[in-house]
N, C-alpha and C positions, 0 to 999 in steps of 0.2 A: 130682761129675760128672767124667768122664774122656773128653775128646774123642778121644784115641788109641784107646780101647776102642770108641767109636762107629764110627770109621773102619774099624777092624779087623773089627768085627762085620758091617758092611755089605759089606765086601769078601768075607768068608766067605759071606754070604748070596748074593752074586753068583756066586761060584764054585760053590756048591751048585746053584743053579737053572740055571746054564749047563751043568753036568755032568748034572743030573737035571731036565729041564724040567717033568716032571710035578709036581714039588714046588711050582712057581710057583702052581698053582691048587688046592693042597690045604691042608688045615688041619694038616699034619704038621710045619710049621716054626713056631718061636716064638723071639723074642728076649727074654731075661729080663735085667733090670738091677736092682740093688739100690736105685737112686736115681730118684726121680720126675723130677728135672730132666734126667737122662740119658735117660730114656724119651722125654721131650719132644724132646730133641735128636735121638735116633734117628729119631723120626717126621718131624721137619723135614728131616733130611739124607736120609732115605729118599725123600721126595718130590722133593728136589733131584736125587738120583742116578738115580732110576728114573722120575720123571715121573708118579707115581701115589700116591694116599694109601695109606699102609701098611696101613690097616684093611681094604683090599680084597684083600690078598694074604698078609699075615703078621700074627700077633699080636705086638705089642710091649707089654710091661707090666712092672711091678715084681714081685718075688717075692710080695708080699702080694696084688697084683692077680690073680695066677693061683690063689691059694688060696681064692678066693670060690666 
């Protein structure tokens, strides 16, 4: 798990949806991490940063989770 990657990923997400608001309500964005614990941290920090559960606006999962 890399906390700096989580912070950077969420900042990138914010930049993208600020610049392209239509992405906020689409299924065109996903955050992919190789680690389950990092995915858990992404989801937790997403809620802290944006005030909404990530499942409602973006897919956050492991590489294996997207291959199903």
